[in-house]
LOTORLO-59305 format. One line per field, with one value per residue: residue number from 1; x, y, z of N, C-alpha, C in turn. Coordinates in nm, 3 decimals. Layout:
<sites>
miza <- (NUM ...)
n_xx <- (X ...)
n_yy <- (Y ...)
n_zz <- (Z ...)
ca_xx <- (X ...)
ca_yy <- (Y ...)
ca_zz <- (Z ...)
c_xx <- (X ...)
c_yy <- (Y ...)
c_zz <- (Z ...)
</sites>
This chain:
<sites>
miza <- (1 2 3 4 5 6 7 8 9 10 11 12 13 14 15 16 17 18 19 20 21 22 23 24 25 26 27 28 29 30 31 32 33 34 35 36 37 38 39 40 41 42 43 44 45 46 47 48 49 50 51 52 53 54 55 56 57 58 59 60 61 62 63 64 65 66 67 68 69 70 71 72 73 74 75 76 77 78 79 80 81 82 83 84 85 86 87 88 89 90 91 92 93 94 95 96 97 98 99 100 101 102 103 104 105 106 107 108 109 110 111 112 113 114 115 116 117 118 119 120 121 122 123 124 125 126 127 128 129 130 131 132 133 134 135 136 137 138 139 140 141 142 143 144 145 146 147 148 149 150 151 152 153 154 155 156 157 158 159 160 161)
n_xx <- (7.104 7.279 7.121 7.083 7.344 7.382 7.200 7.312 7.555 7.460 7.344 7.573 7.714 7.543 7.559 7.831 7.844 7.680 7.842 8.065 7.949 7.790 7.522 7.577 7.676 7.590 7.771 7.881 8.063 8.098 8.308 8.390 8.083 7.949 7.949 8.028 7.871 8.034 8.281 8.356 8.480 8.342 8.427 8.341 8.349 8.369 8.258 8.160 8.085 8.139 8.145 8.291 8.190 7.981 7.899 7.649 7.601 7.404 7.391 7.200 7.155 7.114 7.350 7.559 7.752 7.971 8.196 8.405 8.489 8.393 8.439 8.261 8.127 7.906 7.674 7.486 7.299 7.168 7.011 7.106 7.009 7.175 7.263 7.370 7.393 7.489 7.598 7.654 7.798 7.613 7.374 7.207 7.240 7.136 7.207 7.068 7.119 6.951 6.914 7.191 7.416 7.499 7.484 7.576 7.542 7.830 7.938 8.154 8.290 8.391 8.710 8.757 8.917 9.210 9.440 9.344 9.292 9.552 9.662 9.581 9.720 10.001 10.323 10.546 10.424 10.233 10.394 10.482 10.237 10.177 10.384 10.318 10.078 10.166 10.380 10.309 10.243 10.435 10.678 10.725 10.765 11.000 11.169 11.172 11.294 11.545 11.628 11.644 11.845 12.058 12.078 12.143 12.390 12.535 12.543 12.684 12.922 13.026 13.101 13.383 13.587)
n_yy <- (5.921 5.894 5.990 6.261 6.349 6.328 6.522 6.753 6.751 6.788 7.044 7.191 7.151 7.276 7.536 7.585 7.567 7.784 7.992 7.973 7.997 8.220 8.462 8.767 9.068 9.374 9.670 10.008 10.319 10.670 10.930 11.264 11.363 11.579 11.824 11.989 12.030 11.858 11.928 11.790 11.480 11.186 10.924 10.593 10.358 10.025 9.790 9.538 9.205 8.860 8.588 8.555 8.794 9.018 9.347 9.603 9.926 10.215 10.547 10.737 10.944 10.853 10.745 10.453 10.167 9.882 9.831 9.745 9.945 10.225 10.553 10.861 11.136 11.390 11.558 11.751 11.973 11.867 11.633 11.312 10.971 10.674 10.340 10.006 9.688 9.374 9.068 8.728 8.402 8.305 8.433 8.750 9.093 9.420 9.767 10.071 10.412 10.675 11.006 11.062 11.181 11.517 11.766 12.085 12.419 12.582 12.852 13.016 13.315 13.413 13.539 13.799 14.016 14.181 14.113 13.887 13.713 13.683 13.547 13.289 13.201 13.022 13.091 13.189 13.254 13.425 13.637 13.735 13.818 14.017 14.194 14.270 14.402 14.610 14.740 14.757 14.631 14.687 14.746 14.500 14.335 14.450 14.393 14.112 14.071 14.179 13.994 13.759 13.831 13.862 13.600 13.462 13.580 13.484 13.213 13.210 13.312 13.098 12.921 12.801 12.912)
n_zz <- (12.507 12.295 12.088 12.161 12.143 11.870 11.783 11.893 11.756 11.496 11.516 11.573 11.333 11.148 11.246 11.200 10.921 10.866 10.962 10.794 10.539 10.566 10.561 10.397 10.568 10.515 10.527 10.544 10.511 10.434 10.307 10.235 10.402 10.312 10.050 9.735 9.411 9.150 9.254 9.481 9.576 9.679 9.892 9.924 10.173 10.212 10.444 10.453 10.552 10.468 10.226 9.899 9.771 9.587 9.471 9.465 9.421 9.488 9.437 9.476 9.301 9.054 8.979 8.979 9.096 9.084 9.218 9.501 9.682 9.597 9.441 9.418 9.238 9.281 9.072 9.114 9.327 9.639 9.872 9.937 9.932 9.997 9.890 9.949 9.814 9.898 9.777 9.839 9.912 10.100 10.048 10.031 10.142 10.238 10.283 10.352 10.363 10.465 10.341 10.341 10.211 10.157 9.924 9.847 9.707 9.575 9.732 9.712 9.611 9.283 9.212 9.027 8.983 8.846 8.992 9.127 8.915 8.821 9.033 8.991 8.776 8.649 8.802 8.629 8.384 8.484 8.570 8.325 8.217 8.404 8.346 8.085 8.137 8.303 8.161 7.895 7.565 7.360 7.491 7.610 7.387 7.287 7.502 7.492 7.239 7.293 7.486 7.331 7.148 7.326 7.425 7.189 7.139 7.359 7.303 7.059 7.152 7.291 7.096 6.934 6.679)
ca_xx <- (7.227 7.334 7.034 7.112 7.475 7.362 7.132 7.412 7.649 7.391 7.334 7.709 7.746 7.463 7.617 7.959 7.813 7.630 7.954 8.149 7.873 7.688 7.462 7.658 7.630 7.628 7.809 7.969 8.067 8.141 8.383 8.311 7.937 7.898 8.038 7.973 7.860 8.151 8.405 8.384 8.479 8.301 8.480 8.258 8.435 8.290 8.297 8.072 8.145 8.081 8.237 8.266 8.092 7.968 7.837 7.568 7.584 7.315 7.433 7.084 7.142 7.116 7.482 7.574 7.884 7.986 8.325 8.396 8.508 8.389 8.438 8.151 8.116 7.768 7.668 7.373 7.272 7.061 7.038 7.097 7.001 7.264 7.230 7.462 7.344 7.601 7.555 7.763 7.765 7.499 7.257 7.238 7.198 7.150 7.206 7.028 7.141 6.863 6.963 7.328 7.510 7.442 7.562 7.526 7.604 7.958 7.914 8.280 8.285 8.504 8.792 8.777 9.006 9.334 9.526 9.286 9.316 9.695 9.694 9.550 9.806 10.134 10.407 10.623 10.329 10.172 10.489 10.478 10.111 10.194 10.473 10.240 9.981 10.236 10.467 10.250 10.290 10.554 10.795 10.747 10.825 11.140 11.244 11.192 11.394 11.674 11.662 11.683 11.976 12.156 12.091 12.217 12.529 12.598 12.566 12.793 13.046 13.074 13.150 13.522 13.609)
ca_yy <- (5.996 5.893 6.076 6.401 6.378 6.350 6.651 6.856 6.750 6.846 7.188 7.244 7.147 7.382 7.664 7.598 7.600 7.921 8.084 7.969 8.044 8.306 8.571 8.889 9.177 9.496 9.785 10.103 10.460 10.757 11.048 11.339 11.348 11.701 11.877 12.075 11.960 11.844 11.967 11.701 11.336 11.111 10.788 10.497 10.255 9.906 9.709 9.422 9.074 8.749 8.522 8.567 8.902 9.116 9.467 9.690 10.054 10.316 10.670 10.822 11.046 10.781 10.682 10.320 10.107 9.744 9.822 9.723 10.075 10.324 10.698 10.918 11.281 11.430 11.669 11.840 12.005 11.785 11.540 11.185 10.844 10.577 10.201 9.900 9.551 9.279 8.931 8.634 8.259 8.275 8.514 8.891 9.187 9.557 9.875 10.199 10.525 10.783 11.143 11.041 11.274 11.649 11.843 12.223 12.508 12.641 12.995 13.090 13.409 13.413 13.659 13.838 14.131 14.146 14.042 13.756 13.631 13.652 13.449 13.155 13.171 12.978 13.206 13.247 13.314 13.537 13.748 13.789 13.893 14.139 14.283 14.325 14.498 14.727 14.811 14.768 14.526 14.727 14.731 14.357 14.284 14.496 14.317 13.976 14.080 14.196 13.866 13.665 13.875 13.829 13.455 13.427 13.624 13.393 13.087 13.233 13.331 12.967 12.846 12.834 12.898)
ca_zz <- (12.507 12.160 12.009 12.196 12.088 11.727 11.768 11.922 11.644 11.381 11.543 11.558 11.191 11.085 11.288 11.131 10.780 10.866 10.980 10.674 10.424 10.624 10.487 10.411 10.653 10.442 10.609 10.475 10.549 10.325 10.350 10.332 10.389 10.250 9.946 9.630 9.283 9.064 9.322 9.593 9.549 9.797 9.894 9.997 10.231 10.234 10.559 10.446 10.580 10.393 10.132 9.755 9.764 9.479 9.526 9.380 9.489 9.432 9.504 9.499 9.197 8.927 8.965 9.039 9.086 9.132 9.286 9.646 9.749 9.489 9.458 9.339 9.232 9.256 8.978 9.143 9.467 9.695 9.982 9.866 10.004 9.933 9.920 9.910 9.817 9.894 9.751 9.862 9.915 10.186 10.017 10.014 10.246 10.190 10.382 10.296 10.453 10.419 10.349 10.390 10.148 10.131 9.828 9.847 9.609 9.613 9.745 9.706 9.499 9.192 9.221 8.888 8.971 8.775 9.086 9.151 8.796 8.814 9.137 8.943 8.662 8.695 8.832 8.519 8.291 8.556 8.566 8.189 8.205 8.484 8.271 7.974 8.191 8.358 8.067 7.763 7.475 7.283 7.577 7.630 7.263 7.284 7.603 7.440 7.132 7.361 7.549 7.226 7.098 7.430 7.427 7.069 7.161 7.454 7.233 6.963 7.229 7.335 6.982 6.898 6.535)
c_xx <- (7.284 7.254 7.064 7.249 7.466 7.297 7.231 7.512 7.588 7.379 7.469 7.746 7.670 7.520 7.749 7.938 7.762 7.740 8.037 8.077 7.762 7.637 7.551 7.593 7.679 7.652 7.897 7.962 8.109 8.212 8.414 8.162 7.872 7.998 7.962 7.969 7.990 8.283 8.447 8.374 8.449 8.360 8.389 8.348 8.348 8.345 8.211 8.149 8.069 8.183 8.192 8.161 8.097 7.885 7.756 7.539 7.483 7.344 7.320 7.063 7.137 7.248 7.486 7.718 7.877 8.121 8.305 8.400 8.509 8.406 8.322 8.154 7.972 7.768 7.555 7.363 7.159 7.106 7.007 7.097 7.086 7.229 7.339 7.389 7.466 7.544 7.674 7.713 7.637 7.376 7.296 7.185 7.212 7.145 7.174 7.052 7.062 6.926 7.107 7.428 7.439 7.535 7.497 7.600 7.735 7.940 8.042 8.276 8.410 8.579 8.828 8.861 9.134 9.427 9.475 9.306 9.462 9.735 9.670 9.633 9.940 10.230 10.481 10.531 10.262 10.263 10.489 10.351 10.119 10.279 10.398 10.142 10.052 10.310 10.405 10.314 10.417 10.681 10.827 10.812 10.971 11.225 11.271 11.295 11.533 11.720 11.713 11.820 12.085 12.181 12.172 12.364 12.603 12.630 12.683 12.925 13.105 13.135 13.291 13.538 13.749)
c_yy <- (6.006 5.987 6.223 6.442 6.404 6.485 6.765 6.865 6.815 6.999 7.255 7.253 7.258 7.519 7.688 7.634 7.743 8.023 8.091 8.029 8.138 8.413 8.694 8.988 9.306 9.611 9.877 10.240 10.539 10.879 11.135 11.319 11.472 11.748 11.963 11.999 11.969 11.874 11.869 11.555 11.264 10.970 10.702 10.383 10.138 9.827 9.583 9.295 8.967 8.694 8.540 8.674 8.977 9.231 9.541 9.816 10.139 10.444 10.771 10.932 10.983 10.711 10.549 10.274 9.963 9.724 9.800 9.856 10.187 10.467 10.750 11.070 11.314 11.554 11.766 11.862 11.914 11.705 11.401 11.066 10.744 10.436 10.108 9.766 9.461 9.139 8.839 8.491 8.230 8.357 8.658 8.972 9.325 9.653 10.004 10.306 10.644 10.920 11.147 11.144 11.404 11.726 11.982 12.304 12.562 12.792 13.078 13.184 13.395 13.545 13.699 13.964 14.086 14.069 13.902 13.661 13.590 13.550 13.306 13.113 13.122 13.096 13.268 13.317 13.435 13.658 13.814 13.870 14.022 14.241 14.347 14.430 14.625 14.807 14.832 14.668 14.563 14.705 14.582 14.297 14.326 14.420 14.175 13.973 14.095 14.067 13.767 13.702 13.839 13.679 13.408 13.463 13.530 13.259 13.101 13.249 13.199 12.885 12.894 12.811 12.858)
c_zz <- (12.367 12.071 12.037 12.145 11.938 11.701 11.790 11.808 11.521 11.397 11.524 11.409 11.117 11.121 11.215 10.986 10.770 10.883 10.852 10.555 10.469 10.529 10.504 10.506 10.589 10.538 10.525 10.540 10.425 10.383 10.229 10.307 10.329 10.145 9.848 9.498 9.202 9.134 9.431 9.549 9.680 9.786 9.981 10.042 10.275 10.352 10.567 10.478 10.503 10.296 9.988 9.726 9.631 9.534 9.421 9.461 9.413 9.509 9.522 9.397 9.058 8.901 9.038 9.025 9.133 9.198 9.436 9.721 9.646 9.537 9.374 9.349 9.196 9.166 9.004 9.293 9.515 9.815 9.928 9.962 9.926 9.977 9.869 9.922 9.800 9.877 9.766 9.865 9.993 10.157 9.992 10.131 10.187 10.306 10.308 10.402 10.397 10.441 10.397 10.337 10.117 10.040 9.818 9.742 9.664 9.613 9.741 9.588 9.412 9.205 9.079 8.874 8.900 8.867 9.114 9.035 8.791 8.920 9.089 8.822 8.715 8.705 8.713 8.422 8.355 8.557 8.430 8.169 8.285 8.411 8.156 8.024 8.237 8.251 7.931 7.668 7.398 7.366 7.599 7.506 7.254 7.385 7.556 7.328 7.193 7.426 7.444 7.170 7.200 7.438 7.306 7.084 7.256 7.388 7.136 7.035 7.276 7.221 6.949 6.749 6.503)
</sites>
């Protein structure tokens, strides 16, 4: 009886040490799983369990990271296999996700019409550009001179002599 109690105690102790200093269990997800080169930032969310962990990420395009929850921007079109190696007190574990991230060409056409270009300019500057296009540069210069004269007059009118 005493011998079996010692064996049970030893098994319990080994199990407890294994729980406290267990081998890491590498787990992760990424969001989004699809995107466009240089335009999409992929966030990798680490769900690894274990103690005193360090991480080695491989994003499949030559990019790497040692952060727990890195972000990555892919610079080329392709389908990429990602890998996480987690190292901790009890050893290491890795998780490879084959063909996990898909980066495709951005097929959105560029709007190069005058209206399309103006849509991408900040509103005040866009209004000025619209005025130049509609009225011509001479009229814009005359309007700006008139504005400056009016502004100067307003300032002088506020000064008491």
